[in-house]
N, C-alpha and C positions, 0 to 999 in steps of 0.2 A: 504494500500500500504506500503510495507516495506521501511524503510529508508536505503539509500545507501550513504556511506561516499564518500567524494571527492577523497580519496586515492583509493577506490575500482573503482570508475568511471575512474580515471586516468589510473589505471592498465588495465582495459578492453579496454579503448580507445587505449592505446599503443599496446596491443596485436592485436586488430582489424586492426590497421594501419601498423602492421608489424614492429614496432620499435624494434631495437636491445636492448636486455636486457643486462645490464652490467654484466660481469663475469658469463655468462650462467645462470642467474637467480638463482634458488635454488642450482644449481651445482657449484656455484662460488668458494666454497672451493676446489673443485677438480681442477679447472683451476688455482687458486692462488698457490696451492702447485706445480702443474705442472710447472708454470712459475718460481718458485723458483728452481726447479730441472734444468730447462733449463739454468737459470742464473748461477747456481753452476757449471754445466758442461762447460759452456762458460768460466768460471774463473778457470777451471782445478781443481775444488775442489770436490773430491769424497764424503767425509763424509757428507757435507750438502746436496749433491745431493741424496744420499741414504736415508737420514733422511726425506727429502721432498717427495721422492718417496713412502716411508712408509705411509706418511700422505695422499698422493694421493690415495693409496690403501684403506686406512681406510674410507676416505670420499666417494670414489666411491662405496665401499661396503654398506655404509649407503644409497646411492642413489638407489642401487639395491632394497632395501626394499621399497622405495618410488616410484618406477617406474613399468611399465608393458611392455609386448611385446618386440619389437625390442630394445627399449631404455633400458629396464632392462638387456637384453643380452649384449648390448654395455657397460653398466656400469660394468657388470661382467667381461668382457674382459679387460676393463681398470684396474679394481682392480687386476686381475691376472697378467697383464703386469707390473704394478707398483710394485707389490710384487716381481716379478722376478728381476726387477731393484734394489729394495731395498736390495736384498741379494748378489749383486755383490761385488767383492773385488778388482777390478781393474778398472781404468778409461776407458780403451778401451772396456771392456765388458759392463760397464755401458752405454757407448755411443751406443753400438749395441742394448742393451735393450731399450734405450731411443728412437731409431728410431721406434721400434714396438709400444711403448707407444704413440709417436707423431702421427703415422698414425691413431690410435684410437681417439686421442684427436682432430685431424683435422676432423674426421668423426662427432664427437660430436659437434664441433664448427659450422659445416654446419647446424646442426639441431637447435642449440642455438647460433645465432650470438652474438658476444660480442664487445662492444666498447673498444677502447684502445689497441687492439692487432692486429697482422697481421700474416698471414701464410708466411713463408719464405722457400726458397729452396737453396741448395748448389749445384753448378754445379760440384764441385770436389768430393762430397760425395753423393751417391744416397739416399738422405733423405731430408725430409722437417720437419719443426717444427713451433710451434706457439711461438711468443715472443711479448713483449710489443712494441708498436710503438716507433720509435726512431732509434738509430744507430743499425746496424746489430751486433748481438752477437751469433756467430756460436757455438753451443754446441758440434758439432762433431769434430772440430779441436781445440777448445779452443783458448788459446793465440797464438798458432802457426799460425792460420789463422782466427783470431777473426772476421774480417769484411767481410769474404768471404760469399756471399749469396745475394739473391735478393728476393723481394716480389713476391709471386705467383699471377698471374693476373687472 
């Protein structure tokens, strides 16, 4: 009989029970860089937003190689969307591209629930986003309407 480590048993038990994996499990780097992009746009900071978006694209492309089927296609779309955002030169264009990226990240988050984040929506802007739990930080309006938004139910 093969030996099974406690960590392996814990992992399989968590998966079997449907426990949320922090930071999308293996795709955590994609989510962490996405969250940096969201935070940068909420702070009206274009340069860090495009830098983080470039990293989202890179990490998502790595996940394309480690995935199959629909998930592989989704990571490919995330990589392409993040790459477009990383090439923007204006904050408003970056926010428009961020909406497309957010839609894909929300789709990914439904497949890989993560603790410590929530999906938000803005009633003034037709877009949703993922952010860390806590105070609302609207990436579409930044400092102009930083706290505009509510959790998606």
